[in-house]
N, C-alpha and C positions, 0 to 999 in steps of 0.2 A: 835621310831623316825618318822617312816613313818606315823603311825596313828596320832601322834601329828601334823605333817605337814598338813595332810588332814583336820583335824579339824580347824586348823588356816586358811587354804584356804577357807573353808566353811564359817567361821565367817566373813572373809574379803568380800566374795561375797555377803553375806546377808547385810552387812553394805553398800557396794557399791550400791546394788540394792535399798535399802531404801533411800540413798542420791540422787540417780538418780530420783526416783519417786518423792521425795520432790522438786527436781529442776524443774520438769515438771508439777507442780500442775496447773491445768487449770480449770476455773470456767466460767459459762455462764448464763446470764439472757435473756429469750426469752419472748417478750410481743406481743400479737396479739389482736388488738381492732377492732371488727366488728360491734357489736350491739350498735350503737350510738342512743341516745334517741331523739335528736332534728333534725337529718338529716337522709337521707336514709341509710339503713344498707349496709355495705361493705361485699362482698361475700367471698373474699379470705384471709384476714389477719389471721383469726383463722386457716385456713388450712395451710397457709404458716408457722405460728408459730409452729404448730405440726410437719411439715416436717423438719424445721430447727432444732428444739429441738431434734428430732430423729437423725439428722446428728451429733450433738455435742455428744450425748450419744455414738453412734457408734465410734466416733473419740477418745473415752476414756477420756472425760472430767470428772473430779472428781465430780463436782456439776453442774447440769443443771436444772434451775428453769424455768418452762413454765407457764406463767400467761396469762389468756384470759379475754377479756372484762373488763378492770380495770377502776374503777371510780377514781376520783382525790385522794381520800383518799387511795385507794388500790395501786395506782401507787407510791404515796409518801412512803408507807410502804415497797413496793417491792424494791424500789431504796435504802432505808435506810438499809434493811436487806442484800441486795447484796453488799453494800459498806463494810459491816463488813466481808463478805466472801472474798472480793478482797484484804483485808489487808495481808493475808497469801499466796496469789496466785502470780504466775509468769506471767500468762496469764489470762486476764479478757476480756470477750466479752459480749456486749449487742446488741441484735437484736430486732428491733421494727418495727411492721407492723401495719399501721393504718393511721389516718389523721394527718397531720402536717401543720403548717402555718408559714409564714415569715412576721414579723412585724418590720419595720424600720431596716432591715438588720440582725435581730436576728431570730433564728429558735426556734419553740415551738412544743412539742408533745401534742396531744389533747386527754384527757381521754373521756370515753364513755358518762359521764353525763354532759359534758360541753355544755353550751348554746351559749356563745360568741355573745350576742346580740349587744354589742358595742366593739370597739377596745380596750378599757381599761379592758374589762373582760378577755382578754388574759393573763394579768399579774396575775390574781387570779385563773383562771380555767384551765390553761395549764402549762406544765412544760418546762422551757427553756432547750436548749441542754446543756448549761453549767452545769446544775444540773446532767445530765446523765454523763457528763465527770468527774464530781466530784466524782461520785460513783465508777468509775474504776481507779481513780487516784492512789490508793496505789499499784496497780499491778507493779511488779518489771521489767518484760521484755517486755511485749506487752500489749497495751491498744487498743481495737478495738470496734468501734461502727458502726453497720450496720443499715441504715435507709431505710426501704421501705415505706416512708411516703411522697412521692412526688406526690401523686394523685391530681386530680383536686378537689380543696377544696370547698365544698358547703357553709361553714361558711363565706368565704370571700364575697360571693354574697349577703348575707342578713345582714351583719354586718354594724352597723351604725358608722359613723366616728365622734368622738368628736373633733378631730383636722383635719382640711381639708388637711393639708400638710402631714399627716402621710401616709406612703407608706405601702401597703399590697401587697406583691409580689405573683407571680405565681410560684408554687412549693416552693423549699427551697432556701435559700441564701448561697452563697459560704462561707466556714469557713476556718480558719487557726489555727489548734491546736497549743497551746503554749507549751505543755508538750512534751518531747522527746519520741520517740517510740510509738507515738499515730497515729492511722489511723481512718478516718471517711469515710465510703463508702455510697454514695447516689445511690438509684435505678435509678435516672435520674439526668442529669447534672443540676447544679444550674440554676434556672429560668425556668425550663421546668418540665413537669409532666410525671408521670409513668403510665403504663397501667396495669390493673388487668389481662388482657388476657382473652381468651375464655375457658381455661381449669380450673381444680380444683385449680391449683396454679399459681401464677404470673410468668411471664418469668424470673424475677429477682431471685425469690426464687428457681426456678428450676435450674437456672445456678449456684447459690451458692452451692446447694447440690451436683451438679455434679463436681464442680471444687475445692472447698475449702478443702475437706478431703483428697486430694491427698498427700500421705506421702512425706515429704521433699520438696514439691513445695513451692517456695518463694511466700509470700502473694501478692507482687506486680505483679508477673506474673500470679498468680491465678486470681486476680481481672481483669487483662488484658484479660484472657480467658473468664471471666464472661461478660466483656464488649462486646467482639466479639460475644458471643452466644446471648446476648440480642439484639444487633443490628440486627443480622441475623433473629431472631425469631419475631421481631417487624417491619420488613421491613425498618430498619434503621431510625425509628422514635424515639426510646428511647435509650439514651446512658448513661449507668452508669458511675459514676465518683468517684474518690478517692482523698481525701485531707489528708495532713499530710506527714510525712517523717519517714523513718527508716534508720538504719546505713548501713554500707557496707556489713555486713554479711547477708546471706539468713535467713529469718524469716518465718517459716512455721507454720500453725495451727496444723498440725499433724507431729510429728517428723519422720524423714526418718527411714526406716527399716535398721537394721544393714546389712552392705554389706558383702557378703560371700567372694568375691574376690575384689582386689583393683579396684576402679572405673577408668574411663577415666581421662587422664591428663587434668588439667584446661587450657582452652583456654585463652591466654593473652588478647584477645579482649572481654572477658566476662564482665569485669568491664565497658568498654566503652559501650557495648551493653546494660548493665543494666541501666547505667545513661541515655542512649538515650531513653529507654523505659519509664523511669521516666519522662523525659522531654516531651515525647509523651503523657503521661497521663495528665500532667499539661496543655499542649497545648497552653501556652501563650508566649508572647514575652520575659518576664523575664527568663522563663525556658530555652528557646532556646538560648538566649544570654549568659546565664550562662554556658550552655553546650559548646558553641563555644569558650568561654573564657578558659574553661578547656581543650578542645580538638579542637584546631584550624585547624588541618590537618587530613587527612585520609578519609576513606570511609564514616564513620558516620558523619563527619563534612559536607561533601557534602549533605548528606540526611538532616541534621539539617538546612542547609541554604535553602533548598527547602521548609521545613516546616515553616521556619521563613518568607519566601516570602508569603506563604499561610496565615499566621497570619496577615501580613501587608495588604494583599488584603482584608481580612475580616474587618480590621479596616477601610480601605478606603471605603469599601462598606457600613459599618454602618454609617460613617460620611456623605456619600453621601445621604443615606436614610434619615438621620435626617435633612439634609439641604433641601431635597425634601419635607419633611413633613412641615417644617417651611415655605417654599415658598407657599405650598398649603393653609396653615392656613392663611398666609397674604393675599392671593388671596381671600379666603372666607371672611375674615374680611372686606376687601375693598368693596366686593360685598354687604355684609350685611349693611355696613354703607353708601351704595350708593355713593361711591366716584366718582370723575369725570372720564370720559372715559379714559383719558390719564393715570391716575394712575392705573386703572384696567388693561389696556393693558400692562403697565410695569410689574405689578404683575403677569399677565398671562405669559409674556415672561420669567420672572425670574423663575416661576414655571416650565415652559417647559424646560428651561435650566437645572434646578436642577434635573428634572426627567430624562433628557438625561444623565446627569452625573451619576445619580444613576444606570441607566441601564448599562452604560459603566463599572462602578465599579462592578456591579453584574456579568457581563461577564468576567471581569478580575479575579474576585474571583473564578468563575467556572474553568477558565484556570489554576489558581494556585492550586486549589483543585485537578485537574487532574494530574498536575505535582507532587503534594505531594503524591497522590495515586500511581503514577508510581514509585516514590522514595521508598515508602514503599514496593512495590512489588520487587524492586531491592534488598532491604535490606533482605527480606525473602529468595529470591533466593540465595543471597550471604551467608547467615547464613546456609541455607541447604547445599550449596556446601562445606562450611567449615566443617560442621558436618560430611558430607560424606568423605571428605579428612581425617579428624581425625580418623573416623572409619576404613577407608582403611589402614591408617598408623598403627593403633593398631592391625588390623588383620595381617598385614605383619610382625610386630614385634613379635606377638604371634607365627606365623608360623615359623619365624626365631628362636625364643627361643625353640620351640618344636623340630625343626630340630637339633639344637645344643645339646639339651638334648638327643635326640635319637642317635646322632652320638657318644656322650660321653658314653651312655649306651652300644651301640654296640661295641665301642672300649674296654670298660672294660670287656665285655663278651668275646670278641675275645682274649684279653690278658689272661683272666682267663682260657679259653679253651686251648689256646696254651701252657700256663704254665703247665696246668694239663697233657696235652699230652706229653710235653717235660719231665716232671718229671717221667711219666710212662715209656717212652722210655728209659730214663736214668737208671731207676731202672732195666729194663730188660737187658740192656747192661752191667750193673755193674758187673754181674756174669762173663761175658766173657771178659770185657775190663779192663785195668788198671785204677787206680783212676784218673790219669791225663786225659785219654781219656773220662772218664765219666764226669769230670768237663767241658771239651771242648764241649761235646755234649749238656750239660745243657745250657751253654752260647749261643750256636747256636740256641737252641729253644727259648731262651729269646729274641734274636735279631729278629728272625722271627716273634715273637708275637708283638714286637714293630713296625714292618713294616707292620702290617695288614692294608689293605686299608680302608679308611673311608666309611661311609654310603653314600647312594645316596643323591644328592642335590635336591633343588626345581626345578620345570619345568622352563627351560631357556626361552621357548617361551612365557609362561605366564608372567614372569618378564619383558621380552623385550616389550611385548604389553603394560603393565602398564606404563613403562618408556616412550614409544612412545606417549601414550595418554597424559601424563603430558607435554611432550615437545611440543605437538600441542597446549595445553592450554596456555603455556607461550610464544607462538609465535616463537618457534625455529624450528618447523618442519611443512612442508606443506602436506606431504604425509600421508595417513591413517596408523594407527597402526595395522599391521598384524602379529606381533610377530617375523618377520624376521629382525634380527639386521644387516642390510645391510650398504653399504657405506653412504647412505643418513642419516640414523639414527646416524651413527658415527659422521658425519659432524655436525649434529644438536646438539649433546651432546658437541662437541668441541665449538660450538657457545655459548651454555649455560655456559660452563666453562669460556669463555672469558668475558661475560657480567655479570655473577653472581660472578666472582672471585673464582670459585672452580677449583679443579684439579682432577676430576674423570677420570678414564681410559676409553677413548671413544671406545675402542675395544670391550667392553662387557657391558651389562646392569647389574647394581648392585643395591642392596637394599639401599645402602647409597645414590646413585644418586637419587633413587625414593623418599626417604625421603626429600632430599634437594629440589627437584622439587615441592613436595606437600607443602612445607613450603612457597613457593612464592605465593602471593595472586593475582598478576596481570602479565602483559606482562614483559618479561625480554629481549628478543631479539628485536632490533629496527624494526620499521615499515618503509619501504622505498617505496616511490611513484614515478611513472614515470613522465615525463614532462607533464605539464598541469593538474596535480593532486596535492593535498596537503593532509597532514595527519589530520584526525579529529577523535580523540580517537583511536579506533582500525580499522578505515576504511580509504581508500583513496577516496576522493571526488574530483570531477572535479572543476577546478577553472573557475568561470564565471566572465567576465569583462563586464562593461556597454558599451553602444554604443560609438564607437569612440576609444575604447581601446582594446588592445590585450595582450596575455601572452608573455613575453619576455623570453630570455634564462635563467634568474634568477628566473623564475616561479612567476613573479610579473606582474601586469597589468600596461601597459604603453600606453600613448596616441599615436595613429597612426599619424606620421608626413606627412604633405602634400608634395607631390613631386613638387619641383621647377624646372622650365625650365633651362636646361643646355646650356650655350653658346657654339657654335661650330665654328670651324675655317675651312677655305677652305682647308687648308693643313691637311689632315688626316693621313699622314705618321707618324709624331711623336706620334700621339695618338695610332696608331696601334702597333708601336714599344713598347710603354709603356704597352699596354694591353698584348702583347706576353710575355714581361718580367715578368709581374705579374703572368700570368698563368703558366709560367715555374718554378716560385719560389716554394719551398716546402710550403705546407699548414701549417698555424699556428694552434696550439691547440685551439679549440673552446669550448664554454660552452656546456655541455652535456644536460642541462635541467633536470638532475636528482636531487632528493632531498634525503638527508641522514638524518635519524632519529635515535635517541637513547633515553635513559632515560632522558637526559638533554634537549631534544627538537629536532627541525628539522632545517636544513640549506641547501643551494644549494651546490652541489659538487664543489670543488675548480677547478679553471682553470688548465688544464693540468692533471687532475685526472679523474678517472673513478671508477665505482662500479663493483665489480666482485662478482658473486653469489657463495655462499657455500651451496649447497643442496637446492636451490630454485631459483626462477626467479628474476633477478636483477631488481630493480626499482619499484617493485609493490608487494603488499601483500594483500590477501583477508582477510576480517574480520573473526575473530575467528580461522582461520587456522594458522595465523602467517606466517612467512617466514622462509626459511631454513637458512637465515643469509646472510649478505652482508658485504663486506670489501672495504674500500676506498683505491685505489691503485694510487700512484703518481709516475711517472717516472722521 
């Protein structure tokens, strides 16, 4: 039976392995055109094709066809043959390096024997991008086209136009794939050109080979890394771009390696972050508005609004630049037609106003770009902090699990040792004692074994220091974390319990409290500012009133009233009596000028009430440190 079971398991494993291999069938076509016959030769496409083809082979692709310097006939044959291979594949990839051209909004790949003397020759001598997409259409899971064809095109400079209105673009045009699970990656953003670089390979091909083969790395993130690398290596002159969409699951070019141990828990913000990065890649108004419609609140929503303002500033800048060009053209036309002086002066004034508007829009665009860059930096810092908190939490959980396992093992060992010693002692006494006494001794040994002390616990100082650090982060502790769980630390944990709705024992630092603190993304305990200051995020800023106004007891700017002359009487005795009566009367409660803030907002402290500090200074909190906590007390 054991042999039969082993054979059955082996057969199942072979079947499972064959089905997995079939499910991961991947094919690639790599084309590099350098030796053009009618325009200067390109230096890098052949080198880039060899480099990328080697990457696909190392990544385990079943079929990798590398084709170099193809004519129009050879390209047609290569695409036809690759289309047949893609029918049985789950993943199909085409990489093309060489010249490309955009004509009336459509993109074409140029073979090496193309002459393109007129614009109509493009239809006969070049391949439309749709033909390339048709070749990979049968693939079941992923269709990927990578175009390093955004170079400065020499054909466009010599090509004759048969139709004057026909547009020949710079670089390639933006595309929108209609098939699902299809991505098209450009070496440079639509309408811009790519660089061959000074090395053997282009910056784009080098970044692809570094990033795409990473096992388990989602393609959207991989191309994001490619974008960052190319921008950095070209002095921010070339920005790769990706068009198309994938589903919610991660899609990698190389499958992830089997994990030996369970991986980290999924962050609930991962889906929001992934959608944000997709919107960031698109970079247009529609993408950001769609993101904000799906996620109207939260940290990423604030970042998205900053990016949307940047897009609006770019649109305003482009409109102003177009208006300035129109005004300059009108000015030049009037001068050429020798219009009267008044018309030329009006045109010159309009051109100057348009140019001023363009400069203002350019400046506004730069400001919004800076804000967007700052928002991106905040996002990266927040994601790094979240990742660190998650790693710390997992480390603490692992340490706790190891401790519990060690305690259980020590307890079992102690019980076994005590039981063995008890049985041995009982056996030795059995010769001299009655049976009842022997049974009593055995029971005594058993009770002693059950009462064995547990193993040592984690370092209390280390745990206390971690809890103090998290209390400072959420604004509940002002003092530094030194590992001494003193009265201030206890009060700060009580404050956290109050505002977070938890019930942890404040007398000691616990792992449960640490986990709850790490789960909080922002401030928990309220920020309280003294009179003359107001809360601005995590800071208290001074209230500034314009001339003729001053801060009143409610922390609001009010106009200073002019003092009016007071009529006096000769008889001052009634007035003195009244003054003495007022001075001898008990003082009425006055406004304190303090502001009380919590998660719902800020408001002045009510009349007859005051703020009392719990572990911190009442009325004020420094940024980042938080406060020890305040309570509004009303008598």
